[in-house]
N, CA and C of each residue as an Amber inpcrd file, in Angstrom:
protein
   699
   0.8420000  -1.1970000   0.0000000   0.0000000   0.0000000   0.0000000
   0.8760000   1.2470000   0.0000000   0.5530000   2.1960000  -0.8630000
   1.2680000   3.4660000  -0.8910000   0.8620000   4.3170000   0.3100000
   1.8400000   4.8580000   1.0090000   1.5780000   5.6950000   2.1790000
   1.6890000   7.1760000   1.8630000   2.5890000   7.5320000   0.9400000
   2.8710000   8.9340000   0.6440000   3.3680000   9.0230000  -0.7840000
   2.9540000  10.0930000  -1.4930000   3.3810000  10.2330000  -2.8800000
   3.3120000  11.6890000  -3.3340000   4.1120000  11.9920000  -4.3630000
   4.0580000  13.2820000  -5.0350000   3.3080000  13.1360000  -6.3490000
   2.3920000  14.0580000  -6.6100000   1.7160000  14.1110000  -7.8950000
   2.7340000  14.4790000  -8.9800000   2.5080000  13.9670000 -10.1910000
   3.4660000  14.1890000 -11.2770000   3.6450000  15.6740000 -11.5980000
   2.5910000  16.4620000 -11.4850000   2.7210000  17.8950000 -11.7400000
   3.6910000  18.5590000 -10.7760000   3.7280000  18.0740000  -9.5490000
   4.6370000  18.6400000  -8.5470000   6.0810000  18.3290000  -8.9070000
   6.3750000  17.0890000  -9.2090000   7.7650000  16.7300000  -9.5190000
   8.2140000  17.3310000 -10.8570000   7.2770000  17.5630000 -11.7600000
   7.6210000  18.2160000 -13.0290000   7.9620000  19.6830000 -12.8150000
   7.1550000  20.3620000 -12.0140000   7.3440000  21.8020000 -11.8050000
   8.4370000  22.1160000 -10.7950000   8.8070000  21.1410000  -9.9710000
   9.8560000  21.3320000  -8.9640000  10.8960000  20.2270000  -9.1100000
  11.7030000  20.2980000 -10.1560000  12.6290000  19.1960000 -10.4440000
  13.7230000  18.9960000  -9.4030000  14.0390000  20.0260000  -8.6110000
  15.0660000  19.8890000  -7.5660000  14.5120000  19.2330000  -6.3010000
  13.2040000  19.0340000  -6.2260000  12.5760000  18.5100000  -5.0110000
  13.1400000  17.1560000  -4.6010000  13.4800000  17.0560000  -3.3260000
  13.8390000  15.7840000  -2.7140000  13.0710000  15.6720000  -1.4040000
  12.4610000  14.5210000  -1.1980000  11.7020000  14.3110000   0.0240000
  12.1630000  13.0650000   0.7460000  12.5270000  13.2080000   2.0090000
  12.8110000  12.0490000   2.8390000  11.5440000  11.6940000   3.5960000
  11.1120000  10.4510000   3.4980000   9.8330000  10.0540000   4.0930000
  10.0250000   8.8070000   4.9520000   9.4370000   8.8440000   6.1430000
   9.4530000   7.7160000   7.0710000   8.0110000   7.3000000   7.3440000
   7.7490000   6.0140000   7.2470000   6.4620000   5.4570000   7.6730000
   6.7360000   4.7160000   8.9790000   6.1430000   5.2250000  10.0660000
   6.4820000   4.7410000  11.4090000   5.2930000   4.0520000  12.0560000
   5.5850000   2.9910000  12.8020000   4.5540000   2.2550000  13.5380000
   5.0760000   1.9090000  14.9290000   4.1630000   1.7900000  15.8900000
   4.5070000   1.3150000  17.2180000   5.3190000   2.2710000  18.0560000
   5.2120000   3.5730000  17.7950000   5.9670000   4.5510000  18.5700000
   5.2600000   4.8790000  19.8850000   6.0100000   5.4880000  20.7900000
   5.4450000   6.0450000  22.0190000   5.8060000   7.5190000  22.0650000
   4.7860000   8.3700000  22.0650000   5.0370000   9.8150000  22.0770000
   4.8890000  10.3470000  23.5010000   5.8690000  10.0480000  24.3140000
   5.8550000  10.4600000  25.7210000   6.2520000  11.9250000  25.8560000
   6.0460000  12.5160000  27.0480000   6.6130000  13.8440000  27.2890000
   8.1260000  13.8100000  27.0570000   8.6580000  14.9130000  26.6430000
  10.0780000  14.9940000  26.3060000  10.9430000  14.6110000  27.5090000
  11.8500000  13.6760000  27.2960000  12.7480000  13.2420000  28.3710000
  13.8240000  14.3000000  28.6090000  14.4760000  14.2250000  29.7520000
  15.5710000  15.1500000  30.0490000  16.6880000  15.0210000  29.0280000
  16.9760000  13.7880000  28.6120000  18.0590000  13.5770000  27.6580000
  17.7490000  14.2320000  26.3160000  16.5260000  14.0750000  25.8350000
  16.1450000  14.7020000  24.5680000  16.0860000  16.2160000  24.7180000
  15.5620000  16.7010000  25.8220000  15.4930000  18.1510000  26.0500000
  16.8860000  18.7610000  26.0290000  17.8300000  18.1220000  26.7000000
  19.1980000  18.6410000  26.7300000  19.7910000  18.6860000  25.3220000
  19.5400000  17.6450000  24.5510000  20.0750000  17.5920000  23.1950000
  19.4260000  18.6670000  22.3140000  18.1340000  18.8490000  22.4950000
  17.3960000  19.8470000  21.7240000  17.8670000  21.2670000  22.0560000
  18.0210000  21.5590000  23.3230000  18.4830000  22.8850000  23.7130000
  19.9110000  23.1460000  23.2400000  20.7630000  22.1220000  23.2840000
  22.1340000  22.2670000  22.7850000  22.1330000  22.5470000  21.2880000
  21.2350000  21.8790000  20.5700000  21.1300000  22.1120000  19.1190000
  20.6840000  23.5400000  18.8460000  19.7550000  24.0450000  19.6340000
  19.3020000  25.4180000  19.4440000  20.4460000  26.4120000  19.6100000
  21.2700000  26.2050000  20.6160000  22.4120000  27.1010000  20.8210000
  23.4050000  26.9980000  19.6630000  23.6390000  25.7780000  19.1810000
  24.5720000  25.5800000  18.0700000  24.0610000  26.2460000  16.7900000
  22.7730000  26.1450000  16.5520000  22.1950000  26.7260000  15.3380000
  22.2470000  28.2540000  15.4130000  21.9450000  28.8320000  16.5640000
  22.0190000  30.2920000  16.7080000  23.4440000  30.7830000  16.4460000
  24.4210000  30.0570000  16.9680000  25.8140000  30.4460000  16.7540000
  26.2020000  30.3140000  15.2840000  25.7100000  29.2890000  14.6270000
  26.0370000  29.0500000  13.2200000  25.4310000  30.1280000  12.3230000
  24.1990000  30.5120000  12.5970000  23.5280000  31.5190000  11.7660000
  24.1040000  32.9010000  12.0250000  24.3650000  33.2150000  13.2840000
  24.9110000  34.5270000  13.6200000  24.0250000  35.6410000  13.1120000
  24.6150000  36.5680000  12.3780000  23.8810000  37.7230000  11.8570000
  23.3730000  37.5110000  10.4400000  23.5420000  36.3170000   9.9050000
  23.1110000  36.0540000   8.5330000  21.5900000  36.1400000   8.4240000
  21.0560000  36.9320000   7.5070000  19.5990000  36.9590000   7.3200000
  19.0800000  35.5810000   6.9210000  17.9520000  35.1810000   7.4810000
  17.4160000  33.8590000   7.1650000  17.1340000  33.7080000   5.6770000
  16.7730000  34.7910000   5.0280000  16.4680000  34.7340000   3.5950000
  17.6810000  34.3580000   2.7520000  18.8830000  34.4630000   3.3220000
  20.1010000  34.1220000   2.5880000  20.5410000  32.6800000   2.7880000
  19.8860000  31.9470000   3.6790000  20.2160000  30.5310000   3.8420000
  19.7030000  29.7780000   2.6210000  20.5380000  28.9890000   1.9410000
  20.1280000  28.3490000   0.6870000  18.8590000  27.5200000   0.7920000
  18.6990000  26.7720000   1.8900000  17.5180000  25.9250000   2.0170000
  16.2490000  26.7630000   2.1280000  16.3010000  27.8560000   2.8980000
  15.1260000  28.7000000   3.0800000  14.8440000  29.5420000   1.8390000
  15.9000000  30.0050000   1.1970000  15.7150000  30.7660000  -0.0430000
  15.0130000  29.9170000  -1.1010000  15.3870000  28.6440000  -1.1790000
  14.7470000  27.7430000  -2.1460000  13.2820000  27.5190000  -1.8060000
  12.9610000  27.4180000  -0.5280000  11.5620000  27.2660000  -0.1360000
  10.7620000  28.5230000  -0.4400000  11.3850000  29.6840000  -0.3120000
  10.6990000  30.9240000  -0.6900000  10.3490000  30.9020000  -2.1820000
  11.2720000  30.4460000  -2.9950000  10.9940000  30.3590000  -4.4370000
   9.8820000  29.3600000  -4.7120000   9.8740000  28.2550000  -3.9730000
   8.8280000  27.2460000  -4.1730000   7.4520000  27.8290000  -3.8400000
   7.3600000  28.5770000  -2.7510000   6.0810000  29.1950000  -2.3850000
   5.6420000  30.1850000  -3.4580000   6.5790000  31.0020000  -3.9140000
   6.2510000  31.9730000  -4.9620000   5.7840000  31.2710000  -6.2260000
   6.3110000  30.0700000  -6.4650000   5.9680000  29.3140000  -7.6680000
   4.5100000  28.9110000  -7.7460000   3.8290000  28.7910000  -6.5850000
   2.3950000  28.5010000  -6.6570000   1.5570000  29.6710000  -6.1400000
   2.1450000  30.8840000  -6.2570000   1.3760000  32.1010000  -6.0420000
   1.1730000  32.5270000  -4.6070000   2.0210000  32.0720000  -3.7010000
   1.8920000  32.4120000  -2.2830000   3.0760000  33.2710000  -1.8610000
   2.7920000  34.3640000  -1.1600000   3.8570000  35.2310000  -0.6770000
   4.6790000  34.5160000   0.3910000   5.9910000  34.3340000   0.1730000
   6.8050000  33.5900000   1.1470000   7.1400000  34.3820000   2.4010000
   6.8070000  35.6740000   2.4290000   6.9920000  36.4400000   3.6600000
   5.6930000  36.5450000   4.4580000   4.5690000  36.4110000   3.7790000
   3.2900000  36.3700000   4.4860000   3.0400000  34.9850000   5.0640000
   3.3800000  33.9470000   4.2850000   3.2290000  32.5560000   4.7070000
   4.6120000  31.9090000   4.6580000   5.2640000  31.8320000   5.7830000
   6.6300000  31.3160000   5.8230000   6.6250000  29.7970000   5.9310000
   7.6040000  29.1680000   5.3060000   7.7460000  27.7230000   5.4470000
   7.9290000  27.3790000   6.9200000   7.5900000  26.1460000   7.2750000
   7.6930000  25.7320000   8.6730000   9.1180000  25.8760000   9.1980000
  10.0980000  25.5790000   8.3640000  11.4890000  25.6910000   8.8040000
  11.8740000  27.1390000   9.0570000  11.4600000  28.0360000   8.1750000
  11.7770000  29.4490000   8.3710000  11.0660000  29.9970000   9.6040000
   9.8230000  29.5900000   9.8270000   9.0920000  30.0460000  10.9990000
   9.7930000  29.6150000  12.2900000  10.2800000  28.3620000  12.3130000
  11.0000000  27.8770000  13.4910000  12.2830000  28.6700000  13.7280000
  13.0590000  28.8540000  12.6610000  14.3270000  29.5610000  12.8060000
  14.1060000  31.0350000  13.1150000  13.0300000  31.5950000  12.6170000
  12.6980000  32.9810000  12.9300000  12.4030000  33.1130000  14.4270000
  11.6410000  32.1880000  14.9700000  11.3700000  32.2200000  16.4060000
  12.6660000  32.0400000  17.1950000  13.4850000  31.0860000  16.7750000
  14.7220000  30.7910000  17.4950000  15.6440000  32.0060000  17.5220000
  15.8160000  32.6570000  16.3830000  16.7710000  33.7630000  16.3150000
  16.2310000  35.0500000  16.9340000  14.9020000  35.2070000  16.9670000
  14.3290000  36.4300000  17.5200000  13.9890000  36.3090000  19.0050000
  13.5040000  35.1290000  19.4180000  13.0830000  34.9530000  20.8090000
  14.0750000  34.1490000  21.6440000  15.0360000  33.4850000  20.9730000
  16.1010000  32.8200000  21.7060000  15.9450000  31.3440000  21.9240000
  14.7000000  30.8260000  21.8040000  14.5190000  29.3950000  21.9880000
  13.1980000  28.9610000  21.3620000  13.0750000  27.6360000  21.1840000
  11.8350000  27.0110000  20.7280000  11.4160000  26.0480000  21.8320000
  10.2390000  26.2280000  22.4310000   9.8450000  25.4080000  23.5840000
   9.6850000  23.9340000  23.2270000   9.8710000  23.0830000  24.2250000
   9.6020000  21.6530000  24.0690000   8.0930000  21.4290000  24.0360000
   7.6600000  20.4830000  23.2090000   6.2370000  20.1540000  23.0780000
   5.9880000  18.7090000  23.5110000   6.5620000  17.7750000  22.7900000
   6.5160000  16.3550000  23.1300000   7.6310000  15.6680000  22.3550000
   7.8090000  14.3940000  22.5750000   8.9570000  13.6980000  21.9900000
   9.0010000  13.8220000  20.4760000   7.9040000  13.4960000  19.7890000
   7.9190000  13.4980000  18.3270000   8.0950000  14.8950000  17.7520000
   7.3700000  15.8490000  18.2880000   7.4920000  17.2190000  17.7910000
   8.8990000  17.7580000  18.0220000   9.4740000  17.4740000  19.1820000
  10.8110000  17.9850000  19.4720000  11.8740000  17.3370000  18.5960000
  11.7210000  16.0600000  18.3050000  12.6510000  15.4050000  17.3750000
  12.5560000  16.0620000  16.0030000  11.3300000  16.2590000  15.5280000
  11.1630000  16.8980000  14.2330000  11.7360000  18.3040000  14.2020000
  11.4920000  19.0800000  15.2450000  11.9990000  20.4480000  15.2890000
  13.5140000  20.4970000  15.4210000  14.0820000  19.5610000  16.1600000
  15.5400000  19.5110000  16.2900000  16.1950000  19.3290000  14.9240000
  15.6860000  18.3890000  14.1540000  16.2640000  18.1350000  12.8220000
  15.9540000  19.2920000  11.8800000  14.7700000  19.8800000  12.0190000
  14.3940000  20.9970000  11.1650000  15.3370000  22.1810000  11.3190000
  15.6360000  22.5690000  12.5500000  16.5290000  23.7110000  12.7350000
  17.9730000  23.3550000  12.3790000  18.3400000  22.1050000  12.5410000
  19.7070000  21.6810000  12.2020000  19.9900000  21.8660000  10.7180000
  19.0310000  21.5440000   9.8810000  19.2500000  21.5840000   8.4340000
  18.5220000  22.7310000   7.7360000  17.6920000  23.4640000   8.4490000
  16.9160000  24.5150000   7.8100000  15.9160000  23.9640000   6.8190000
  15.3310000  22.8120000   7.1640000  14.3750000  22.1310000   6.2900000
  13.1020000  21.8200000   7.0740000  11.9500000  21.8850000   6.4290000
  10.7010000  21.5720000   7.1290000  10.5590000  20.0730000   7.3940000
  10.2420000  19.7400000   8.6220000   9.9520000  18.3650000   9.0280000
   8.5020000  18.3270000   9.5070000   7.7170000  17.4150000   8.9640000
   6.3170000  17.2720000   9.3730000   6.0810000  15.8670000   9.8930000
   5.2990000  15.7680000  10.9660000   4.9350000  14.4790000  11.5430000
   3.4140000  14.3800000  11.5100000   2.9110000  13.5110000  10.6360000
   1.4730000  13.3690000  10.4310000   0.9640000  12.1170000  11.1430000
   0.1860000  12.3260000  12.1980000  -0.4890000  11.2070000  12.8510000
  -1.4580000  10.6070000  11.8330000  -1.3350000   9.3120000  11.5660000
  -2.1100000   8.7040000  10.4780000  -3.3720000   7.9810000  10.9290000
  -3.7510000   8.0930000  12.2040000  -4.9070000   7.3390000  12.6850000
  -6.2020000   7.7630000  11.9970000  -6.3150000   9.0290000  11.5970000
  -7.5300000   9.4980000  10.9360000  -7.3210000   9.7490000   9.4440000
  -6.2090000   9.2770000   8.9200000  -5.8690000   9.5360000   7.5240000
  -6.1150000   8.2910000   6.6840000  -6.7520000   8.4760000   5.5210000
  -6.9650000   7.3920000   4.5630000  -5.8550000   7.4570000   3.5170000
  -4.8740000   6.5550000   3.5840000  -3.7280000   6.6600000   2.6870000
  -4.1230000   6.4050000   1.2230000  -3.2910000   6.9430000   0.3090000
  -2.0290000   7.6430000   0.5590000  -2.2150000   9.1390000   0.7880000
  -1.2210000   9.7390000   1.4630000  -1.1050000  11.1940000   1.4860000
  -0.4650000  11.6000000   0.1680000  -1.0880000  12.5270000  -0.5440000
  -0.5750000  12.9730000  -1.8400000  -0.2770000  14.4670000  -1.7910000
   0.8930000  14.8530000  -2.2800000   1.2490000  16.2600000  -2.4220000
   0.8330000  16.6840000  -3.8230000  -0.0690000  17.6710000  -3.9090000
  -0.6350000  18.0320000  -5.2180000  -1.1680000  19.4510000  -5.1850000
  -1.5610000  19.9450000  -6.3520000  -2.2080000  21.2420000  -6.4440000
  -3.6770000  21.0830000  -6.0790000  -4.1580000  21.9180000  -5.1750000
  -5.5470000  21.8500000  -4.7440000  -6.4910000  22.3170000  -5.8510000
  -7.6890000  21.7160000  -5.8920000  -8.7370000  22.2450000  -6.7660000
  -9.7370000  23.0820000  -5.9750000  -9.4910000  23.2540000  -4.6800000
 -10.3310000  24.0820000  -3.8340000 -11.4680000  23.3460000  -3.1470000
 -11.6650000  22.0730000  -3.5020000 -12.7790000  21.3290000  -2.9040000
 -12.3770000  20.5600000  -1.6560000 -11.0890000  20.4190000  -1.4110000
 -10.6130000  19.6490000  -0.2680000 -10.9720000  20.3730000   1.0390000
 -10.9940000  19.6220000   2.1320000 -11.3930000  20.1890000   3.4210000
 -10.2150000  20.1780000   4.3860000 -10.0110000  21.3100000   5.0490000
  -8.9100000  21.4800000   5.9930000  -9.4700000  21.9490000   7.3330000
  -8.9710000  21.3630000   8.4320000  -9.3820000  21.7730000   9.7710000
  -8.2250000  22.4930000  10.4500000  -8.4450000  23.7420000  10.7690000
  -7.4090000  24.5970000  11.3570000  -6.9300000  24.0300000  12.6910000
  -5.6070000  23.9790000  12.8660000  -5.0280000  23.4130000  14.0850000
  -5.3810000  24.2340000  15.3150000  -5.2750000  25.5440000  15.2160000
  -5.4770000  26.3850000  16.3900000  -6.9460000  26.5110000  16.7840000
  -7.8220000  26.6890000  15.7840000  -9.2190000  27.0030000  16.0800000
 -10.1870000  25.8510000  15.8810000  -9.7860000  24.8410000  15.1100000
 -10.7020000  23.7630000  14.7730000 -11.6760000  24.1310000  13.6760000
 -11.5120000  25.3200000  13.0900000 -12.4000000  25.7720000  12.0250000
 -12.1600000  24.9700000  10.7500000 -13.2360000  24.5790000  10.0800000
 -13.1410000  23.8560000   8.8190000 -13.1550000  24.8630000   7.6700000
 -12.3000000  24.6550000   6.6800000 -12.1950000  25.5780000   5.5540000
 -11.6660000  24.8340000   4.3330000 -11.6690000  25.5300000   3.1930000
 -11.1430000  24.9610000   1.9630000  -9.8500000  25.6860000   1.5880000
  -8.8710000  24.9760000   1.0460000  -7.6690000  25.6460000   0.5440000
  -7.9830000  26.4270000  -0.7280000  -7.0710000  27.3040000  -1.1030000
  -7.2300000  28.0480000  -2.3460000  -6.9250000  27.1530000  -3.5430000
  -7.6770000  27.2540000  -4.6340000  -7.3320000  26.5010000  -5.8490000
  -5.9140000  26.8530000  -6.3050000  -5.1430000  25.8380000  -6.6620000
  -3.7750000  26.0410000  -7.1050000  -2.7410000  25.9930000  -6.0090000
  -3.1830000  26.0230000  -4.7730000  -2.2850000  25.9190000  -3.6240000
  -1.7500000  24.4880000  -3.5260000  -0.4920000  24.3230000  -3.1610000
   0.0500000  22.9820000  -2.9460000  -0.3800000  22.5010000  -1.5650000
  -1.0080000  21.3320000  -1.5200000  -1.4920000  20.7620000  -0.2610000
  -1.0670000  19.3030000  -0.1620000  -1.1100000  18.7850000   1.0540000
  -1.0370000  17.3540000   1.3090000  -2.4670000  16.9260000   1.6480000
  -3.0190000  15.9640000   0.9340000  -4.3500000  15.4830000   1.3010000
  -4.4120000  13.9710000   1.1670000  -5.3970000  13.3770000   1.8490000
  -5.5320000  11.9280000   1.8170000  -6.5530000  11.5040000   0.7650000
  -6.8640000  10.2350000   0.7480000  -7.7570000   9.6700000  -0.2550000
  -9.1600000  10.2640000  -0.1860000  -9.5440000  10.7590000   0.9940000
 -10.8740000  11.3460000   1.1860000 -10.8720000  12.8610000   1.0170000
  -9.8130000  13.4010000   0.4480000  -9.6490000  14.8440000   0.2300000
  -9.5710000  15.6350000   1.5330000  -9.1500000  14.9810000   2.6000000
  -8.8850000  15.6800000   3.8480000  -7.4630000  16.2380000   3.7940000
  -7.3480000  17.5320000   3.9290000  -6.0480000  18.1930000   3.8540000
  -5.3230000  18.0470000   5.1980000  -4.0860000  17.5640000   5.1410000
  -3.2960000  17.4290000   6.3680000  -2.1910000  18.4830000   6.4630000
  -1.9360000  19.2100000   5.3680000  -1.0180000  20.3510000   5.4130000
  -1.3700000  21.3070000   4.2890000  -1.4210000  22.5990000   4.6270000
  -1.7070000  23.6370000   3.6390000  -0.4340000  24.3710000   3.2400000
  -0.4940000  24.9520000   2.0400000   0.6190000  25.7330000   1.4930000
   1.9370000  24.9730000   1.6610000   1.8720000  23.7230000   1.2480000
   2.9970000  22.7750000   1.2630000   3.4890000  22.5250000   2.6770000
   4.3090000  23.4050000   3.2050000   4.8530000  23.1620000   4.5530000
   4.6180000  24.3670000   5.4460000   3.4520000  24.9880000   5.2790000
   3.1380000  26.1640000   6.1020000   2.4740000  25.7430000   7.4040000
   1.3990000  24.9430000   7.3170000   0.6850000  24.6000000   8.5460000
  -0.0240000  23.2510000   8.4160000   0.0750000  22.4380000   9.4710000
  -0.6220000  21.1530000   9.5250000  -2.0630000  21.3190000   9.9640000
  -2.8440000  20.2500000   9.7830000  -4.2370000  20.2460000  10.2180000
  -4.3550000  19.7390000  11.6520000  -5.5090000  20.0190000  12.2530000
  -5.7810000  19.5240000  13.5970000  -5.8420000  18.0060000  13.6280000
  -6.3390000  17.4060000  12.5480000  -6.5210000  15.9510000  12.5200000
  -5.2080000  15.1820000  12.4020000  -4.1360000  15.8560000  11.9730000
  -2.8810000  15.1360000  11.7460000  -1.7840000  15.4710000  12.7450000
  -2.0250000  16.4110000  13.6510000  -0.9780000  16.8410000  14.5760000
  -0.6210000  15.7370000  15.5680000   0.6680000  15.5850000  15.8430000
   1.1300000  14.5630000  16.7860000   0.7410000  14.9290000  18.2060000
   0.1610000  13.9700000  18.9170000  -0.2320000  14.1930000  20.3080000
   0.1770000  12.9870000  21.1540000  -0.2610000  12.9550000  22.3970000
   0.1820000  11.9180000  23.3310000  -0.1930000  10.5140000  22.8750000
  -1.2440000  10.3900000  22.0640000  -1.6900000   9.0700000  21.6240000
  -1.0680000   8.6310000  20.2940000  -0.2780000   9.4830000  19.6810000
   0.2860000   9.1610000  18.3720000   1.2390000   7.9750000  18.4640000
   0.9480000   6.9320000  17.7110000   1.8330000   5.7610000  17.6560000
   2.2170000   5.4080000  16.2200000   1.4420000   5.8810000  15.2460000
   1.7210000   5.6480000  13.8380000   1.7530000   6.9910000  13.1160000
   2.7070000   7.1560000  12.2320000   2.8410000   8.4520000  11.5720000
   3.5790000   8.3170000  10.2470000   3.3330000   9.2850000   9.3800000
   4.1780000   9.5360000   8.2190000   4.9700000  10.7990000   8.5250000
   6.2830000  10.7090000   8.3820000   7.1790000  11.8090000   8.7360000
   7.9370000  12.2280000   7.4840000   7.9370000  13.5300000   7.1960000
   8.5840000  14.0160000   5.9740000   9.6080000  15.0920000   6.2840000
  10.6550000  15.1400000   5.4690000  11.6010000  16.2520000   5.4580000
  11.8950000  16.5270000   3.9850000  11.8180000  17.8060000   3.5730000
  11.8580000  18.1180000   2.1460000  12.8010000  19.2750000   1.8460000
  13.3660000  19.2460000   0.6370000  14.3060000  20.2830000   0.2120000
  14.0970000  20.6090000  -1.2580000  14.4040000  21.8710000  -1.6090000
  14.3720000  22.3260000  -3.0010000  15.7090000  22.8730000  -3.4700000
  16.6520000  23.0920000  -2.5820000  17.8860000  23.7550000  -2.9740000
  18.8310000  22.8130000  -3.7140000  19.7520000  23.3860000  -4.4450000
  20.7710000  22.6100000  -5.1520000  21.5470000  21.7760000  -4.1310000
  21.7780000  20.5360000  -4.4530000  22.4280000  19.5860000  -3.5410000
  21.5910000  19.3110000  -2.2890000  20.2960000  19.6010000  -2.3640000
  19.4250000  19.3170000  -1.2300000  19.3410000  17.8350000  -0.9130000
  19.5920000  16.9920000  -1.9170000  19.5540000  15.5530000  -1.6870000
  20.5410000  15.1070000  -0.6210000  21.6970000  15.7670000  -0.5650000
  22.7030000  15.4200000   0.4440000  22.1730000  15.7330000   1.8360000
  21.5530000  16.9170000   1.9820000  20.9830000  17.2860000   3.2770000
  19.8250000  16.3690000   3.6580000  19.0270000  15.9710000   2.6680000
  17.9060000  15.0700000   2.9600000  18.4220000  13.7240000   3.4590000
  19.4620000  13.2050000   2.8540000  20.0300000  11.9300000   3.3230000
  20.4650000  12.0370000   4.7770000  21.1560000  13.1220000   5.1200000
  21.6320000  13.2960000   6.4920000  20.4770000  13.5150000   7.4540000
  19.5150000  14.3430000   7.0560000  18.3690000  14.6230000   7.9320000
  17.5490000  13.3640000   8.1720000  17.3560000  12.5720000   7.1290000
  16.5950000  11.3340000   7.2730000  17.3030000  10.3790000   8.2250000
  18.6160000  10.2780000   8.0880000  19.3990000   9.4210000   8.9820000
  19.2920000   9.8970000  10.4300000  19.3600000  11.2150000  10.6420000
  19.2430000  11.7630000  11.9970000  17.8650000  11.4950000  12.5850000
  16.8180000  11.6820000  11.7780000  15.4640000  11.4200000  12.2520000
  15.3020000   9.9690000  12.6880000  15.7750000   9.0580000  11.8670000
  15.6360000   7.6350000  12.1860000  16.3720000   7.2800000  13.4740000
  17.5670000   7.8410000  13.6520000  18.3400000   7.5520000  14.8660000
  17.6500000   8.1100000  16.1080000  17.1570000   9.3320000  16.0230000
  16.4820000   9.9420000  17.1640000  15.1680000   9.2400000  17.4900000
  14.4200000   8.8770000  16.4710000  13.1670000   8.1590000  16.6940000
  13.4190000   6.8160000  17.3710000  14.4080000   6.0850000  16.8820000
  14.7150000   4.7810000  17.4660000  15.1220000   4.9160000  18.9290000
  15.8730000   5.9750000  19.2450000  16.3630000   6.1610000  20.6130000
  15.2810000   6.6240000  21.5790000  14.4190000   7.5260000  21.1210000
  13.4980000   8.1770000  22.0570000  12.0280000   7.8040000  21.8940000
  11.6330000   7.2630000  20.7240000  10.2160000   6.9500000  20.4980000
   9.9440000   5.4740000  20.2800000  10.9960000   4.7020000  19.9830000
  10.7950000   3.2830000  19.7160000  10.0020000   3.0670000  18.4410000
   9.5470000   1.8290000  18.2370000   8.7390000   1.5190000  17.0700000
   9.5510000   0.9330000  15.9360000   8.8970000   0.7980000  14.7770000
   9.5410000   0.2670000  13.5780000   9.3120000   1.2360000  12.4320000
  10.2340000   1.2240000  11.4540000  10.2410000   2.2440000  10.4240000
  10.6240000   1.6760000   9.0620000  10.0190000   2.2390000   8.0410000
  10.5440000   2.0850000   6.6970000  10.6980000   3.4820000   6.1290000
  11.6770000   3.6790000   5.2520000  11.9590000   5.0300000   4.7830000
  12.4420000   5.0060000   3.3440000  12.3720000   6.1690000   2.7080000
  12.8370000   6.3130000   1.3340000  13.1020000   7.7770000   1.0500000
  13.9460000   8.0280000   0.0520000  14.1570000   9.3700000  -0.4630000
  13.4350000   9.4570000  -1.8000000  12.4980000  10.4030000  -1.9020000
  11.6490000  10.5100000  -3.0720000  12.0770000  11.6660000  -3.9670000
  11.8700000  11.4640000  -5.2670000  12.1310000  12.4710000  -6.2890000
  11.3070000  12.0830000  -7.5090000  11.5210000  12.7680000  -8.6240000
  10.7010000  12.5270000  -9.8100000  10.7360000  11.0700000 -10.2450000
  11.8810000  10.4420000 -10.1660000  11.9950000   9.0570000 -10.6060000
  11.5240000   8.0370000  -9.5940000  11.2600000   8.4910000  -8.3810000
  10.8230000   7.6060000  -7.3020000   9.8680000   8.3970000  -6.4190000
   8.6220000   8.6330000  -6.8670000   7.7620000   9.6170000  -6.2220000
   6.8840000   9.0950000  -5.0900000   7.0240000   7.8120000  -4.6950000
   6.0960000   7.2630000  -3.7110000   6.7740000   6.2490000  -2.8030000
   6.2080000   6.1090000  -1.6070000   6.6390000   5.0590000  -0.6870000
   5.3840000   4.3330000  -0.1730000
């Protein structure tokens, strides 16, 4: 059974796209342990030191995501990629709070590589999750408010077989139905890049995610790196 895939129009229009995808089962999403918290906070300090005074817009991974957003008609400064939003908070406010084991693992890897990491709880999802251009009929439930709405036609979304949107504007915001919580044990986890040589970063980020998940969340995993020639797992 296919768990996650890119629509052909997406891989055609974004030829540099590389996606690292993990299909996870049997995890435990406990409160963040002291060991993971210490590692996460250390990573935050290392990333702040590495970025220094460099504008986030000049980081190759984030600059490429800005171009990707512009490519489907979305302002990349009004709607920032998840990775840019995290790094913006980190550099302006000094830290990113701990949430839970899975979210913190994803955020740790996201800030390390400047790439968006998403963790989709699959209990309410009818696979496969497909990345595609919206026709405007799909349904999205806002994470913060629980409000139901439709995406804009032409917007890149992740949606399931029942047209339930699990992420809007590619990597801008997840849905309420897919967010990782204390009961999450099965998930599809993604990390994506558009920049030149992004495949190298995806390989490293995927390896880091798998190691951290095995250490702190347990469970079993299968993974793949997706691109135009290999668009599904």
